[in-house]
FIPA-945447 format. One record per residue (C-alpha): residue in one letter; y, z, x. Coordinates in steps of 0.2 Angstrom, whole numbers, padded with zeros to 4 digits, always signed. Example, Ala and Ser with C-alpha at 12.3 -4.5 7.8 and 13.67 -1.06 7.14 Angstrom:
a-0022+0039+0062 s-0005+0036+0068 
This chain:
m+0170+0088+0187 h+0156+0085+0174 t+0168+0090+0160 q+0181+0078+0166 a+0169+0064+0167 a+0163+0068+0150 t+0180+0068+0143 l+0185+0051+0151 l+0169+0042+0147 p+0173+0037+0129 a+0189+0029+0136 i+0182+0019+0151 l+0164+0014+0145 h+0163-0005+0145 t+0144-0009+0149 a+0133-0014+0134 i+0117-0006+0129 t+0102-0017+0130 t+0097-0024+0113 q+0081-0020+0106 k+0070-0034+0098 w+0069-0035+0079 f+0052-0032+0071 d+0047-0041+0056 p+0030-0037+0050 m+0029-0053+0039 m+0033-0064+0054 d+0015-0060+0061 k+0008-0069+0046 k+0003-0087+0052 i-0002-0098+0038 k-0015-0109+0044 k-0016-0128+0039 v-0029-0133+0026 t-0033-0150+0019 t-0028-0155+0002 t-0046-0157-0004 s-0055-0142+0003 p-0054-0126-0008 l-0058-0114+0006 l-0049-0107+0020 e-0057-0102+0036 k-0072-0091+0033 a-0064-0076+0043 t-0049-0077+0031 f-0057-0081+0014 p-0047-0076-0001 i-0053-0060-0010 v-0050-0059-0029 g-0047-0042-0036 i-0050-0041-0055 g-0043-0027-0065 t-0048-0024-0083 s-0052-0010-0096 a-0057-0010-0114 g-0063-0027-0120 g-0065-0033-0102 l-0084-0037-0102 e-0082-0052-0113 a-0067-0058-0103 l-0077-0056-0087 s-0091-0065-0094 q-0080-0080-0098 f-0071-0079-0081 l-0087-0079-0070 g-0095-0092-0081 n-0082-0104-0075 v-0082-0100-0057 p-0092-0112-0046 p-0105-0102-0036 d-0099-0110-0019 c-0081-0107-0022 g-0078-0098-0005 m-0070-0083-0013 a-0076-0065-0015 f-0073-0055-0031 v-0070-0036-0033 i-0071-0030-0051 i-0061-0014-0055 q-0065-0008-0073 h-0061+0009-0082 l-0079+0016-0083 d-0086+0032-0090 p-0088+0044-0075 t-0104+0051-0082 h-0112+0036-0089 k-0124+0024-0079 c-0115+0007-0076 i-0125-0008-0081 l-0111-0020-0079 p-0118-0029-0064 e-0134-0032-0073 l-0125-0039-0088 l-0113-0050-0078 q-0128-0057-0067 r-0133-0067-0083 d-0116-0076-0082 t-0115-0082-0064 r-0126-0089-0050 m-0116-0078-0038 k-0124-0062-0032 v-0117-0047-0042 i-0119-0030-0034 p-0112-0013-0036 a-0099-0009-0022 g-0105+0003-0009 n-0095+0013+0004 r-0092+0003+0020 m-0099-0012+0012 k-0094-0028+0021 v-0087-0041+0008 h-0094-0059+0009 p-0088-0075+0000 n-0097-0081-0015 c-0102-0063-0020 v-0096-0052-0034 y-0093-0033-0031 v-0092-0020-0046 i-0084-0003-0044 p-0097+0011-0048 p-0092+0025-0060 n-0082+0040-0055 s-0075+0032-0039 d-0059+0024-0032 l-0061+0009-0022 a-0051+0002-0008 i-0053-0012+0005 r-0049-0011+0024 k-0053-0024+0037 g-0064-0033+0025 s-0075-0018+0020 l-0075-0008+0005 y-0072+0011+0005 l-0077+0022-0010 s-0068+0039-0013 e-0069+0052-0026 p-0055+0052-0039 l-0044+0067-0039 s-0048+0071-0057 l-0064+0067-0067 r-0054+0063-0083 g-0037+0059-0088 l-0025+0045-0083 r-0033+0038-0067 l-0026+0021-0060 p-0041+0013-0050 i-0034-0004-0052 d-0017+0000-0044 f-0026+0009-0030 f-0037-0006-0026 f-0023-0019-0027 r-0012-0010-0015 s-0025-0009-0002 l-0030-0027-0006 a-0012-0033-0003 v-0011-0024+0014 d-0028-0030+0020 r-0027-0049+0014 g-0009-0052+0013 e-0005-0070+0006 r-0024-0072+0004 a-0025-0058-0009 i-0027-0064-0027 a-0025-0051-0042 i-0030-0054-0059 i-0027-0044-0075 l-0038-0046-0090 s-0040-0037-0106 g-0036-0018-0106 m-0026-0004-0114 g-0012+0005-0104 s-0003-0002-0089 d-0015+0001-0074 g-0013-0013-0062 t+0006-0016-0063 l+0011-0006-0049 g-0002-0014-0038 l+0004-0031-0043 h+0020-0027-0035 a+0011-0024-0018 i+0002-0041-0020 k+0019-0050-0023 e+0027-0041-0009 h+0013-0048+0003 d+0014-0065-0004 g-0002-0064-0014 l-0006-0074-0030 v-0005-0065-0047 l-0014-0072-0063 v-0014-0064-0080 q-0025-0067-0095 e-0015-0074-0110 p-0012-0059-0121 s-0016-0068-0137 s-0034-0071-0131 a-0037-0053-0125 q-0045-0040-0136 f-0033-0027-0130 d-0017-0035-0123 s-0008-0019-0116 m-0012-0022-0098 p-0008-0041-0098 r+0008-0038-0107 s+0013-0025-0095 a+0011-0037-0080 i+0020-0051-0089 d+0035-0040-0094 a+0037-0034-0076 g+0039-0052-0071 l+0025-0052-0059 a+0013-0065-0066 d+0013-0082-0056 i+0000-0089-0069 v-0003-0084-0087 a-0018-0093-0095 p-0033-0091-0106 v-0047-0082-0096 a-0058-0097-0095 e-0044-0107-0087 l-0040-0095-0073 p-0054-0100-0061 g-0048-0118-0061 r-0030-0113-0058 i-0035-0103-0043 l-0045-0117-0035 a-0031-0129-0039 c-0019-0118-0030 l-0030-0116-0015 r-0034-0135-0014 h-0015-0140-0015 l-0008-0128-0002 p+0006-0138+0006 i+0007-0140+0025 l+0023-0131+0030 p+0026-0124+0048 i+0030-0106+0047 a+0043-0104+0060 s+0061-0098+0062 e+0067-0115+0059 p+0059-0130+0049 e+0053-0144+0060 g+0061-0161+0059 v+0078-0167+0052 a+0070-0173+0035 q+0063-0156+0032 k+0079-0147+0037 d+0088-0158+0025 d+0076-0154+0011 l+0077-0136+0014 d+0096-0137+0014 n+0095-0146-0003 v+0084-0132-0010 f+0098-0119-0004 t+0111-0130-0012 l+0102-0131-0029 i+0099-0112-0029 r+0117-0109-0025 a+0123-0121-0039 h+0111-0113-0051 s+0114-0094-0047 g+0129-0094-0036 s+0119-0085-0022 d+0117-0092-0004 f+0100-0090+0004 s+0104-0100+0020 l+0105-0084+0030 y+0088-0077+0025 k+0074-0079+0037 k+0067-0097+0036 s+0049-0091+0037 t+0052-0080+0022 v+0060-0094+0012 l+0047-0107+0017 r+0033-0095+0012 r+0040-0092-0005 i+0043-0111-0007 e+0025-0114-0002 r+0018-0102-0015 r+0028-0112-0029 m+0022-0128-0022 g+0004-0123-0022 i+0005-0117-0040 h+0013-0134-0045 q+0000-0143-0034 l+0014-0152-0023 v+0011-0157-0005 q+0028-0162+0002 i+0044-0151+0001 s+0054-0167-0004 d+0043-0168-0020 y+0047-0150-0024 v+0066-0154-0022 v+0064-0167-0035 y+0054-0155-0046 l+0068-0142-0044 r+0081-0155-0050 q+0071-0159-0065 n+0067-0141-0070 s+0080-0128-0071 q+0067-0115-0076 e+0059-0117-0059 l+0075-0114-0050 t+0076-0097-0060 i+0058-0093-0055 l+0061-0097-0036 f+0077-0087-0037 k+0067-0072-0043 e+0054-0075-0030 l+0067-0075-0015 l+0074-0059-0021 i+0057-0050-0019 g+0061-0036-0031 v+0047-0024-0025 t+0050-0006-0025 n+0043+0011-0032 f+0048+0029-0033 f+0048+0039-0017 r+0042+0025-0007 d+0037+0031+0011 p+0036+0049+0006 p+0038+0056+0025 a+0055+0047+0026 w+0061+0055+0009 a+0055+0072+0016 v+0066+0070+0031 l+0081+0066+0020 q+0076+0081+0009 e+0074+0094+0022 q+0087+0088+0035 g+0099+0075+0028 l+0105+0082+0012 p+0106+0100+0018 a+0116+0094+0033 l+0129+0086+0021 l+0130+0102+0011 a+0132+0113+0026 a+0146+0101+0033 h+0157+0104+0018 p+0156+0123+0013 e+0171+0121+0002 g+0161+0109-0009 r+0163+0090-0012 a+0159+0075-0022 l+0147+0065-0011 r+0145+0047-0013 a+0130+0036-0010 w+0126+0017-0010 v+0109+0010-0014 a+0110-0008-0008 g+0096-0019-0016 c+0091-0006-0028 s+0080-0019-0038 t+0074-0010-0054 g+0082+0007-0049 e+0067+0017-0043 e+0076+0021-0026 a+0092+0026-0034 y+0084+0038-0046 s+0073+0045-0032 l+0089+0049-0022 a+0096+0058-0038 m+0081+0068-0041 l+0080+0073-0022 f+0098+0079-0023 m+0094+0089-0039 e+0079+0097-0030 v+0090+0102-0014 m+0103+0109-0025 e+0091+0120-0034 k+0083+0126-0018 i+0099+0129-0008 k+0110+0135-0022 p+0127+0132-0012 p+0141+0143-0018 a+0153+0128-0018 p+0152+0115-0032 f+0144+0098-0026 s+0140+0082-0035 l+0133+0066-0030 q+0139+0049-0037 i+0126+0035-0033 f+0132+0016-0033 a+0116+0006-0035 t+0118-0013-0033 d+0107-0029-0033 l+0109-0047-0034 d+0096-0049-0049 a+0106-0045-0065 d+0089-0044-0075 a+0083-0030-0063 i+0100-0021-0065 d+0098-0021-0084 k+0080-0014-0082 a+0087+0000-0070 r+0101+0004-0083 q+0087+0007-0096 g+0078+0019-0085 y+0062+0016-0093 y+0046+0014-0083 p+0027+0012-0087 a+0015+0027-0087 n+0007+0022-0071 i+0022+0029-0061 v+0011+0045-0061 a+0004+0037-0045 d+0021+0040-0036 v+0029+0054-0045 s+0022+0071-0045 p+0018+0080-0061 t+0032+0093-0057 r+0045+0079-0055 l+0038+0070-0071 g+0040+0085-0081 r+0057+0089-0074 f+0066+0073-0073 f+0057+0062-0086 v+0055+0061-0105 e+0039+0054-0112 d+0043+0039-0123 g+0030+0028-0131 n+0018+0022-0118 g+0030+0026-0103 y+0043+0038-0097 r+0062+0037-0097 i+0073+0045-0085 n+0083+0060-0093 k+0101+0059-0096 e+0106+0071-0082 i+0099+0059-0068 r+0105+0043-0077 e+0123+0049-0077 m+0123+0051-0058 v+0119+0033-0055 v+0131+0018-0058 f+0122+0001-0058 a+0131-0015-0054 p+0127-0033-0048 q+0133-0036-0031 n+0130-0049-0017 l+0128-0040-0001 i+0132-0055+0009 m+0147-0061+0000 d+0155-0045-0009 p+0165-0031-0001 p+0155-0015+0002 f+0157+0002-0004 t+0167+0014+0008 k+0168+0033+0012 l+0150+0035+0009 d+0139+0050+0014 i+0122+0041+0011 l+0118+0023+0012 t+0101+0017+0008 c+0096-0001+0012 r+0077-0001+0012 n+0065-0016+0015 l+0080-0028+0013 l+0085-0032+0031 i+0068-0038+0035 y+0071-0053+0025 f+0088-0057+0033 s+0090-0067+0049 q+0095-0058+0065 e+0112-0066+0064 l+0115-0058+0047 q+0108-0041+0052 k+0120-0040+0067 k+0134-0042+0054 l+0128-0030+0041 l+0124-0015+0053 p+0142-0013+0059 l+0148-0015+0041 f+0136-0001+0036 h+0144+0010+0050 y+0161+0006+0044 s+0156+0011+0026 l+0149+0028+0030 t+0159+0043+0034 p+0157+0052+0051 g+0140+0061+0050 g+0134+0050+0035 f+0116+0045+0034 l+0109+0027+0034 f+0091+0026+0027 l+0081+0010+0031 g+0064+0004+0027 s+0049+0008+0037 a+0048-0009+0045 e+0067-0009+0049 t+0077-0003+0064 i+0095-0003+0070 g+0090-0014+0084 g+0103-0014+0098 f+0116-0003+0088 t+0111+0013+0096 d+0129+0017+0099 l+0132+0017+0080 f+0118+0027+0074 l+0107+0041+0080 p+0089+0044+0074 v+0087+0060+0064 d+0068+0060+0066 g+0059+0049+0078 m+0045+0045+0066 t+0056+0039+0051 r+0070+0027+0049 v+0083+0040+0044 y+0099+0038+0055 r+0116+0047+0056 r+0132+0039+0059 v+0141+0041+0076 k+0159+0046+0074 d+0166+0038+0090 p+0154+0025+0097 l+0153+0022+0115 r+0156+0003+0113 a+0168-0006+0101 f+0160-0016+0088 e+0170-0029+0077 v+0166-0027+0059 e+0165-0043+0050 f+0169-0041+0032 p+0162-0053+0019 t+0179-0057+0013 k+0187-0058+0030 h+0194-0075+0036 p+0188-0082+0052 m+0199-0076+0067 g+0210-0089+0075 s+0203-0086+0093 a+0188-0076+0098 k+0190-0063+0111 s+0179-0061+0126 e+0167-0047+0127 d+0177-0039+0141 e+0193-0040+0130 k+0184-0032+0116 m+0177-0018+0126 a+0192-0014+0137 v+0200+0001+0131 l+0208+0009+0147 p+0227+0007+0146 t+0235+0001+0162 n+0253+0006+0158 n+0250+0024+0156 l+0254+0036+0170 e+0241+0049+0166 a+0227+0037+0164 m+0232+0029+0181 v+0232+0045+0190 e+0215+0050+0182 h+0208+0033+0187 t+0214+0035+0205 l+0206+0053+0206 l+0190+0046+0200 q+0190+0032+0213 h+0195+0042+0228 f+0191+0060+0226 c+0176+0062+0214 p+0158+0059+0220 p+0149+0043+0215 a+0141+0044+0198 v+0133+0034+0184 v+0131+0037+0166 v+0114+0032+0158 n+0105+0033+0141 t+0088+0040+0138 e+0080+0024+0143 g+0089+0024+0160 d+0100+0009+0156 i+0116+0011+0165 l+0132+0012+0154 y+0145+0016+0166 i+0148+0017+0185 s+0160+0028+0193 g+0165+0026+0212 r+0155+0017+0225 t+0136+0019+0222 g+0130+0005+0234 k+0122+0017+0246 y+0111+0024+0232 l+0108+0009+0221 e+0105-0009+0224 p+0101-0023+0212 a+0082-0028+0211 a+0076-0045+0215 g+0073-0057+0201 k+0081-0057+0184 a+0096-0045+0182 n+0091-0028+0177 w+0104-0013+0175 n+0091+0001+0174 i+0093+0015+0186 h+0075+0017+0189 v+0074-0001+0195 m+0090+0000+0206 a+0087+0017+0214 r+0084+0015+0233 e+0069+0020+0243 g+0067+0039+0244 l+0077+0042+0228 r+0067+0034+0215 h+0053+0047+0213 e+0064+0062+0213 l+0076+0053+0201 i+0062+0051+0188 s+0057+0069+0189 a+0074+0076+0187 f+0078+0063+0174 t+0064+0068+0163 q+0067+0087+0166 a+0085+0086+0161 a+0081+0076+0145 l+0068+0088+0139 s+0077+0104+0144 n+0095+0098+0140 e+0101+0107+0156 p+0107+0101+0172 v+0094+0098+0186 l+0098+0098+0204 r+0088+0090+0218 r+0094+0095+0236 n+0092+0086+0253 l+0084+0069+0247 r+0083+0057+0262 i+0086+0039+0256 a+0086+0023+0266 t+0103+0014+0266 n+0105-0003+0274 g+0094+0002+0289 d+0100+0019+0291 q+0096+0036+0282 q+0107+0047+0272 m+0104+0065+0265 v+0109+0067+0247 n+0110+0080+0233 l+0106+0073+0216 t+0112+0081+0200 v+0106+0075+0183 h+0118+0082+0169 p+0115+0079+0151 l+0131+0076+0141 g+0125+0084+0125 e+0140+0095+0121 a+0147+0082+0108 e+0136+0074+0095 t+0142+0057+0100 m+0136+0060+0118 r+0119+0065+0113 g+0105+0056+0123 i+0118+0052+0137 l+0115+0058+0155 l+0127+0059+0170 i+0119+0056+0187 v+0130+0062+0202 f+0127+0058+0220 m+0134+0070+0233 d+0132+0066+0252 v+0125+0079+0263 a+0129+0079+0282 m+0114+0075+0293 s+0109+0090+0304 s+0094+0094+0315 p+0077+0092+0309 l+0075+0111+0306 a+0091+0112+0296 p+0084+0106+0280 v+0069+0118+0282 a+0081+0132+0284 e+0092+0127+0270 r+0076+0126+0259 r+0071+0143+0264 g+0089+0149+0261 g+0089+0141+0244 r+0074+0152+0238 k+0079+0165+0225 s+0080+0183+0231 i+0070+0196+0223 p+0085+0205+0214 l+0090+0188+0207 a+0072+0185+0200 n+0072+0202+0192 l+0089+0198+0183 e+0082+0181+0177 n+0066+0190+0170 s+0077+0203+0161 l+0087+0189+0154 q+0072+0180+0149 q+0065+0195+0140 s+0082+0198+0131 h+0080+0180+0125 e+0063+0183+0118 e+0068+0199+0109 l+0082+0189+0102 r+0070+0175+0096 i+0059+0188+0088 a+0073+0196+0079 r+0079+0179+0072 k+0061+0176+0067 e+0060+0193+0057 n+0077+0188+0049 q+0070+0172+0044 i+0054+0180+0036 a+0066+0192+0026 q+0075+0177+0020 e+0059+0168+0015 e+0053+0184+0005 l+0070+0183-0004 r+0067+0165-0008 s+0049+0169-0014 a+0056+0183-0026 n+0068+0170-0033 e+0054+0158-0036 e+0044+0171-0045 l+0059+0173-0057 q+0058+0154-0060 s+0039+0155-0064 t+0042+0158-0082 n+0051+0141-0084 e+0038+0132-0074 e+0024+0140-0085 l+0033+0132-0101 q+0034+0116-0092 s+0016+0116-0087 t+0012+0119-0106 n+0020+0103-0110 e+0012+0094-0095 e-0005+0100-0101 l-0002+0093-0118 t+0003+0076-0110 t-0013+0077-0099 s-0023+0080-0115 k-0016+0064-0123 e-0019+0054-0107 e-0037+0061-0106 m-0040+0056-0124 q-0033+0038-0120 s-0044+0037-0105 l-0059+0043-0114 n-0056+0030-0128 e-0055+0016-0115 e-0071+0022-0107 l-0080+0023-0123 q-0074+0006-0128 t-0082-0001-0112 v-0098+0009-0114 n-0100+0004-0132 f-0098-0015-0127 e-0111-0013-0113 l-0123-0004-0125 q-0120-0017-0139 s-0124-0031-0126 k-0140-0022-0121 l-0145-0019-0139 d-0143-0037-0143 e-0153-0041-0127 l-0167-0029-0133 s-0167-0036-0150 a-0169-0054-0144 a-0183-0048-0133 n-0192-0039-0147 n-0191-0054-0158 d-0198-0065-0144 m-0212-0052-0141 k-0216-0051-0160 n-0217-0070-0162 l-0228-0071-0146 l-0241-0058-0153 n-0241-0067-0170 s-0243-0084-0163 t-0259-0079-0152 d-0269-0075-0168 i-0275-0060-0159 a-0275-0043-0169 t-0267-0029-0158 v-0265-0011-0161 f-0255+0000-0149 l-0259+0019-0148 d-0251+0033-0140 n-0259+0046-0129 a-0264+0056-0145 r-0272+0040-0152 h-0259+0038-0165 v-0253+0021-0171 r-0237+0016-0162 r-0236-0002-0166 f-0248-0016-0174 t-0247-0035-0177 t-0249-0043-0193 h-0266-0049-0189 a-0272-0031-0187 t-0270-0028-0206 r-0285-0040-0209 i-0296-0027-0200 f-0287-0011-0204 r-0279-0006-0220 l-0262-0003-0211 i-0245-0003-0219 g-0228+0000-0211 t-0228+0019-0215 d-0244+0021-0205 v-0235+0021-0189 g-0238+0039-0181 r-0254+0042-0190 p-0271+0044-0181 l-0281+0027-0181 s-0296+0036-0186 d-0288+0040-0203 i-0286+0022-0207 v-0299+0013-0217 t-0307-0001-0207 d-0319-0016-0210 l-0327-0013-0193 d-0344-0006-0191 y-0338+0003-0175 l-0341+0022-0176 e-0339+0024-0157 l-0321+0018-0157 e-0313+0035-0156 t-0325+0040-0142 d-0322+0024-0132 t-0303+0026-0134 q-0304+0043-0126 e-0315+0037-0112 v-0303+0023-0108 l-0289+0036-0107 r-0300+0047-0096 t-0306+0034-0084 l-0292+0021-0085 s-0306+0008-0086 f-0305-0005-0100 s-0319-0007-0113 e-0325-0023-0121 k-0338-0024-0135 h-0343-0036-0149 i-0342-0027-0166 p-0347-0034-0183 t-0338-0031-0199 r-0346-0026-0216 d-0341-0043-0223 g-0350-0053-0209 r-0336-0056-0197 w-0337-0053-0178 f-0323-0047-0166 s-0322-0044-0148 v-0314-0027-0146 r-0305-0025-0130 i-0298-0007-0126 m-0285-0006-0111 p-0274+0008-0104 y-0255+0005-0109 r-0245+0005-0093 t-0226+0007-0094 l-0214-0001-0081 e-0214+0015-0071 n-0233+0013-0070 r-0236+0028-0081 i-0251+0028-0094 d-0244+0031-0111 g-0258+0026-0123 v-0270+0012-0125 v-0269-0006-0132 i-0284-0012-0143 t-0285-0031-0146 f-0297-0039-0158 t-0302-0057-0155 d-0311-0066-0169 i-0328-0073-0163 s-0336-0075-0179 t-0339-0094-0177 v-0345-0092-0159 k-0357-0077-0165 m-0364-0088-0180 l-0367-0102-0168 q-0376-0090-0156 l-0387-0083-0171 k-0391-0100-0176 l-0396-0105-0159 e-0406-0089-0157 a-0415-0092-0174 a-0419-0111-0169 l-0426-0105-0152 e-0437-0092-0160 g-0443-0105-0173 k-0448-0117-0159 l-0457-0103-0150 s-0467-0098-0166 h-0472-0116-0169 a-0478-0118-0151 r-0490-0104-0154 
C-alpha cells in the first residue's frame, strides 16, 4: 500500500509548498536622514576612514592629516607597511601635523571619533563592532597584505559608513579590500598618482575601476566632508515614495537603458536608490530630480552609474566552505554518474572579471587529478556578464599580486604564471572557459548544464525576477545537475525544484521530476494569451483514463486515510477522509499537520515524525486514543519516509488505521502481546552484530584505499618539490620587495627624526651661545664631551679636544681643586659653586652640577662659568673704601 501511494504521488499531488521569505542582507541597512549642513552622522554610526599606504606614505599622511579639521566627527585608522623588527615612531611624527589624538592601535581598543589610530609593527589589524583587534601575521617577512585584511573587516563592520583611502605605495595591497568596501556601499578615495612618490598602489586601485574620487592628497579631506554634508535624503524602501520620485526613478532607468541597452527596473529599488544616493553625494546633489538633469548633461556619469549598478565584486574561491562542498561532493557525484565519460557543461552567470569561472576550472582539474577516472572527462565553462569591460579583463586572465590572499601557494604555482607585478592564468585553465557578454534578464539561457553558478547576483534582483529565474535555472540544468548560489541567497519557495546538498552551504541539486509543475518563463517568450489558474496548472490527473480512474476509486474507498507531508510538516497531499484525525485550526489558514492534529494524536505524531525523519525507516505507534467530535477513537499511526527515489527525499507518508474499541484491558493485553519475545530479541542482536562487523570491514577497506592513495601522493612528491623550489624563488622576490618597502618607510621616519634632532641641536647651540655663559660638558671619566664658544676664553679648547680629560687642557683659572671638586660632585650628586679668579685678573662663578639624562641617569657633569669680574671689582673697591674709612677713624 505504501509503495502504491508513493507511485501515485507524482501524478496526484496538487498542494503547494509554503514559500520561504527571501533574505537580503543589504535590506537591513537603513540609511538615516542627515541635514545638508552637518558633516556628522549619529555618534553611534560615525564614519571610520581606513588609510592604506606604503613607501612614501609619511609625507602623504602628513599632508592629509594637516587638512583634516580636528572636530570632523570621523575616526582614522592608518595601515602602513612597517618593518616588523623596528620600533615605529609614526604616531610621534604624525602628532605634529594634527590636533587630533594620534595613538598606536591596541587589541580590543574601542574606536572613537576625532582620533587617529596607527597599526603597530608586526601585526595585522581588523575591526569588529567598533573595536580594533590585533593578530600576528602568518609570516614575518614576505608579501603580506595588511591593508586588504583591514579593509575587508571595515567593510563588514561599517557598511556604507566605511571610507577607504589609498595613498602612495608600491605593489597592489588594498585593491582586493576596496572590492569589499564597494560591495558594502562604502566610499573609495585614491591619491592622484602623479602626486605620489610611489604610484603603484594608487594606480592599481584606479585600474581596477574602484575609485570614487581621485585627487591630490591635500584635497581628499575636503572631498570626504563634502560627501558627508551633501548626502541626499532618499527613503530606502522597496518602492520610492511619491509620484514625482517614481517618475524621476523611471527617468533614470530610461536614460540608462538608452545609454547601455540594459533595463534595471527589475532590480531591488533599495539597491538602485542606494547607488544613486552615493553618486548624488559625490556630486553634492540633494534632489533626485537634480541628478536626472545631471545625467542628461553628462554621458560619462551614465557610464559610471551603469558600472555602479552592476556591482562587479568577486574574488577567487569566495566562501571556501561552499567550494569545498562542490569539490568533495558535487563534482565527484557528476563523474560517478557518467562512468563512460562525458563532456560536462557549466554556466557562470554574472562572472564579473572571471575569478568564479577560473575557480571552477581549477577545482575541476584538482578533482580529476585526485579521482583519476578511467573514462575521459572534460569541462566546458560558459562565463557571462552584462559588463563588457569586465569580460575583456576576464579574457586576459591577468590579476594583481595580492590574489595570494585568496589563492593558496599550491594553486598559485599550479595554475598561474608570474607576469610582471601580477599573475596570469595558465593556458590550460583559460582554454576551459568561454567568456561572452549576456543579459541574464533579456537573453536566452544556456541549457543542458551540469553546473550553474549564480553567486551574489540574485540578492540584487526583486522577488518578482527571482521567481522567474529559479525555474529557468531548473530548466537549464540536466537531472542531477548542481546549482551554486551565494552565501546570502536561497532557493526560496522552490524546494520542489532543488534539494540542498549540504545544509550549511548554498549548493543545490536539481530534482528530476518536481512534485509541482512550474511554468518556465523564457526571456524571449511572448506573453501568453490567457493565464491558467493555479489548479489548472497543477492538475495532472487524467479523467479519461480507465486505469487512473480505477486506482483513484481504490484509494478513495479501500485504502486507509493518509496524508503526505514535507520535513516541515506542511501537508502536500491528502488521500481519503481524514476529518476524524485532522481539523483546521482557528485563525489564519495553516496547512501544517502539527497544527491540525486532533487531541491525543499531536504528541505521538511529533515523536514518530522526528524518529522517522532521522532514521529514514517506518515508525508505528499503536492504540492511540483520540477525541473525534465528542467521541473517542483508537488509531494506529504509521509514519513512512518516501526516500526510495531521489525526487521523494524529505517526503513522509502518514497513514491512519482505525482500531476497534474493546474493553479497557484489551489495550493492555495488546501492548503486552506486542512485546518482543526473547528469541526475536536474540535474532535482532545477532543481526546488529553482523551489521557492525560489516561496517568494520568497510572501514578497513577504506583505510586500505587511503594507503594506496598515500603511496600515489608520494610518487607525486618529486613534482611538488620542483614546484616548491619555484615558489621559494617567488617568495624570495616578494620578501625583497616587502623589505624594500619597509626600509623606505623606516628611512623616511629616521630622516624626519634626524631633521628634528638637527633643528633641536641648532636651537640648543644658539641658546647656550646667547646666554654668554661658558659651559663645559664632561662624561663620567671627566673627559670633554661638549663645550660652548665662550669656554674657549677660559680653556684652550679646540674641536679635536672632545674626548680628552679636562685636566689636560691649559686654563687661565687659578683653580687647582677643579678635578677634586668634579669627583666629589659625581660621588655625592650635590652641586658645587665657587668664585675663582684667573691669572689675568678676571673672576668667574664656577658651578659644577651632575648631568642627568631623560632616563634620570647620571652621565657626567656640567660646569658653567659665569663672568663676575665687574661685580668682583666693585666688591673689592667697596671693601678697600670701607677699610680706608675704618683706618681714618682710628
